N, C-alpha and C positions, 0 to 999 in steps of 0.2 A: 685413558678411559674410553672404551668403545662400546659400552652397553648402556641401555636405558632401563632403569628399574623404577616402577611406580608402586608405592605402598598405599593400600586403601585402609583408611583408619576411621573408626566411628568412636566418638567421645561421649561422655555423660551417660553411660549405661548404669542404671540404678533401679531399685524397686518401685520408685514413684515416677518414672519417666513416662513419656507419651508412647504407649505401646502400639497404638494404631499407626502412628507415623513410622516407628521402627519396623513394624511388620511390612510396610510398604518398601522399606529399604531392604529387608531380608528377602522378600519375594523377588525383588529385582536382582539381588546378588545371587540368589539360588538359581534364577533363570539363566544366568550367564556363567554359573559355576565359579563364582568368585568368592574366595574365603578371606575376609578382611581381618584386621586386628580390631578388637573392640575394647575400649577402655572402661573398666568396671570401677565405680567408686565404692570403696569398702563400707563407708559409713556416711552417706550423703546427708549434709545439713544445709545445702544450698536451697534457699526458698524458691528460687526461680525454676528449680527442677522438681518441685513438689506439684507435679502436673496431674497425676492420678493418685487414687488411693493405693496404699502399700500393697504390693502383690506378694502374697505369702509364698507363691511357688517360684519366685524370682531365681533363686539359686539353682533349682532344678532346670529352669529354662536356660540358664547360662551353661550348665553341663550338657544340655541337648545341643546347643549351638557348637560347643566344643567338639562333640562327637561328629558334627557335620563338617568339621575342618576349620572352624573359626579359631583364631588365636586370641587368647585372653591376655590383656594387659591390666596392670593396676593403675588407675587414673587418680593420682593423688591419694588423699585420705578422706577428707570430708568436703572438699571442693568449696571451701570458704576462704576468700582472699582477705588476709589480715595484715599484709604488708604492702607498701608502695614501692618496692624494689623492682627494678627492671630485670635483673638477673643477667646471666652470662650472654644470652643471645639478644639482649636489649629489646625485649618484646613486652610492650605495655608498661603501665605503672601499677600493676597489682600482681600479687603472688600469694600462693598458699605456703610456699617454701622459701624462696629467695629472701635473704635478709635475716633469717632465723639462725640460731646457733646450730652447730653440728649435733649436739645432744638432743635438742628439741626436734630437729628434722629426723634424726635416727629413730627417736621414740615413736614419731608419727608413722614413719614408713614401716617400722617393725610391727606396730599394732595393726596397720592396714593389711600387711601380709598375713598376720595371724588370723584376721577375720576371714580373708579369702581361703586360707588353708583349713580353717574350721569347717568351711562349706565344701571342702575337697576341690578347691580351685587353686592350681599351682601355676605360677608364672615367674619368668625372669625378665619381663618387659615392663617398663614404666612410662606413663604419659604424665607430664607435668601440667596441671591446670594452668590455662593461659600461656602455656609453653614457657613458663618462667621458672628457672632454677639457677643455682649457683654451685660453686665448688663443694660447699658443705653438702648439698643435695647429692652430688655424685659420690662423695666419700661415704655418705650414709647408705646410699643404694648398694654400693660395693660391699659394705659390711653386712648388709641384709641379704646378700646372695643374688642381687640383680645383675644382669649382664648387658642390658640394652635400655636406652632411653630414646624415645621417638621425638626428640626436640633438639636437633643438632644444628650445625652451621653449614653453609655452602652446599656443594653437591657431593662432597666426599664424606665417607664414614670416618669419624675421628674417635680415637680411643683416649679416654682420660680417666684416671683413677681406676682402671680396669673396666670401665663402662664404655661400650660402643655407642657413640652419639650418632644416631641415624638422622640424616637431614629431614627437617620438617619445615617446608618453605611456603606453605600456602594453606588457605582454607577454601575448600571446594576443589574444582578442577585446576590442576597446576598449569601455569604458563610455561610450557616446555620450549626452551630455546636451544639447548645443547644436550647431548647424551650425558647421563649421570643418574643420580638418585633423587627422586622426588616423592613427596607424600601428599596425598589428597585427603584432607581432614573434613569429615562431615559430622553434623549434629542433627540427627534425625528429627528431633523435636522442633527444629526450625523449618522442616519441610511442610509447613502449614499452608494448605491451599484452601480447602473448605472446612477443615476441622478447626473451628474458630475458638474452641475453649481456651487454648493456650494464648490466642491473640487477646482475649479479654483479660487474662491474667497479666499479659504484657502491658496492656493499656492501664490497668490498675497500678502496676509498678511505676509507670511513667507519671501517673497522677500523684502517687505518693511522693515521688521525687521532686516534682515541679509545682505542685499546687501552691506551696507557700512562696514560691519565687515569682509567680506571675499573677497579675490581677485578673486577667481574662484568658480563659481557655475555651476553645470551641472544638467539640468532638462531632464528627460528621460520619454518617453511615447510611447505606441503603437498607431498605427492609428486605428486598430480594436482591442478592448480589448479581449484577447483570452479567458477569463473566463466568461465574461458577454455578449459578442457578440454585443456590441454597439460601436459607432464610437467616437473617441476623437475629440475635437474641436481644430484642428491643427492651424487654423487661429488665434484663441485666444492665443494659446501658442506662435505663432510667434509675435503677438502684444506685449505680455508680455516680450518676448526676446528683442525686440527693446526698450522697455521702461526701463527694468532693466539690460540690458547688461549681460545676462548669456549665456552659451553654451547650445545648444539644440540638443538632440539625439532622433531620431524618428525611431521606429521599424515597418517595413512594412510586417512582417511575414505573416499576415492573409489577406493582401490586394493586394500584388503583384500577378498578374495573374487574380484574381477575379475582380479587378478594373484596369485592364490594367497594366501600369507601376507602379501603386500605387496611393494612395490618394494624397500624397504630390505632385506628378507630375501633377495629374489632377487639383490641386488647384494652380499650378504654384508657388510652395513654395520651390522647391528643393534648390535654391540658398540661401534661408533664414535659412536653416538647416545645422548645423555644422557637424553632423554625421547622414547620412541617411543610415540605415542598412536594407538590403534587403536579408533575408534568402531565400534559394532556395529549401528547403525541402518540401514545401507545393505547392503553385501555380506553382513553377518552376519544380516540379516533379524530383528533383535531390537532391544533398547534397551541403553543403557549404553555403557561404553568400557573399554578396558584401557590401562594405562600400563606400559611395560617400562622399568625404571630400576634404578639401584643400590639395594641394600637400605636404606642409610641415608636415601636420598631417599624411599623408600616409607614408612619409619617417620616421617619428618618430615610427609609428607602425611597419614598416618593420624592423627597427633596435633595437627597445627597447621592443616590446611586446613579452614576453617569450612564451606565449601561441601560438603566431603566428610563432615565430622562430622555436620552437621545435615541431610543428605539421607537420604531413605528408601532402605534397601538394596534391591537388585534382588530381585524375587520368585524363589523357588527354581526355578520352571519356566523363567524366562529364563536363569538361570545354567546350568541343565542343557542348555538349547538351545544356548547359546553354546559350551559344551564339546563338544556333539554336532557342531556345524558345524566347530569347530576340528579335531576328530579326523577328520572326513570331507572336509576341504579337498582332499585329493589325488584324490578321486573325481569332481571336477567338471571335469576337464580337457576333456571333450567339449563341455560347455556353454561353457567359456571359449574353445575353438577356434571354435565357431560364432559367438560374440559378436565375436571378432576378424574373422571373415569379414564379418559384418554391418557392422561399423564401417568396414572398408576399402571395402566396396561403397557405403555411404552417402557417404563422403568423395568417392569417384569420381563418384557421381551429382551431388553438389553442385557439383563442379568442372566437370562437363560442362554443367551448367545455369547456370554463371556466378554461383553463390551462394558468396560468400567465407566462409571460416572459417579460423581459425588452430589449431583443435583437432586433436589427433592421437590422441585416445582415444575411448571410448564416450560421453563428455560432449561434445556438439557445440554450440558457441556460435555463433550467427548474429547478427551485429550489424545492426540495422535503422536506428537513428538516434535520432530524437526520440520522446518519449512518445506524442504524439497519433498519429503514423503507426503505431507498433507496436500501439497499442490498436485502430486500425481494422483492421489485418491480423489481429489475434487474434480480433476479432469476426467477420470474414468467414470465417476458418478454422473458428470454432465452428459457424457456420451449415452449413458443409460436413461437420461431424462430427468435427473435430479440436480437442481441448482443449489450447490452447497458452497457458501463463501467461507474460505478458511480464515481463521483469526491467527495471525502469524506474529513471530518475533519481529520488531520490538514492542508491538502492542501488548503482548503477553510475555512473561519471562522465557528465557532461552530453554528450549526443550519441552515447552508446554503448548505448542501450536495446537489449535483445537477447532472442531466444528461446534457451533452454538445453534441448537435447533429450538425454534420457537413453535410450540404446539398451538392448535386452535381446535374448537369443538366440532369443526366440519370435516375433520380427517376421519376416514373410515378405518376399520380394523384391518381389512385386506390391504389397504395402502400402507399402513404401518408395518405389517408383517413382511410385505415385499421389500419395503425400504430397508428394514433392519437386516434382512437376508442379504441384500446386495451390499450394504455397508460392511457387514461381517466379512463377506468374501474379499472385499478390497483391503480391509485392515489385515486380514490373514495372509494376503498374497503380495502386497506392496511393501517393499523394504527400502 
């Protein structure tokens, strides 16, 4: 074997998937002219994939992808795991197919193929959900006219029951050690960075699963996410708290001051939050933090928290300053209004220049990619007079090194326009 082959595969394609995340994937694939295999679920009944409302144009969308060169595969039938059989490749303890009789598997595969063909989608490639299948699966696939399954063994393509089993050895980027055949498996709905809707669904799924098993559950969130610059759905978190009876801690580090007394206060949710943490080092212009909580919790912290007990108390001047800012908070509306204008203008500038960000606040996160590229851009911008500190891996996930820009109301329009122009040039020319 003297050749390296890498198959790009996307699973869980269905009418209720996370379209915004999948579009990010297709935009990237199209940019580099990569045509992947995509696994379409004929009749999805997996609750975890009910992310968006049913898209009535789904099948037309699939046909358009096919015209672009995408290869369609059938990804199971309904993507519901109803056995605990590991299957031929010993992958997990769940399966939609492995462990069922030949007849049952044949009927499911046949029905799934009929659904695809009803929508004028024809394929001879099959993806087994959870990569789990057995000999009955292969026999049923062969009888239904399939030729390939992307869930094989080792680095070699193996033929069994007339089906070519193409190796599928990894999720994500494969760890390539030798020449051979590898598959990179991706689930676009898991590419969640600032699109938090799916994350809330995942949280609720965890609560459903573990609420009865554990007496105490603590859910922690920021109001403004410090790394992405978007806003948490605090109202949704409060709804979940009331439904599943957990304790809720909210951190207002990046919203106190900028949003007055904070987002929780503005939404009238302070009494619904068990631990409302207000750090004072940003919008407060000081040091330390406040925790708004029930009195019995305060007494517990005072008497039991070692980090509190053995910390030096704030200097009186800081305490007085914190009280001063707290009492004067309503007098900063003009500056907050100007900051809101600066934020909106900056986001508009970035969009007009093709610089992507998912930020919706004064914290603007611009993802560059790898560490070496962002370091080069940072150095070039430093020479031009801009001090940009790159946020690099492993502080953020691999491939998401970024600049995090914090706006303030004293920045001028001219300064913003010049900065964006120079940043645009560096992003377009540094590779």
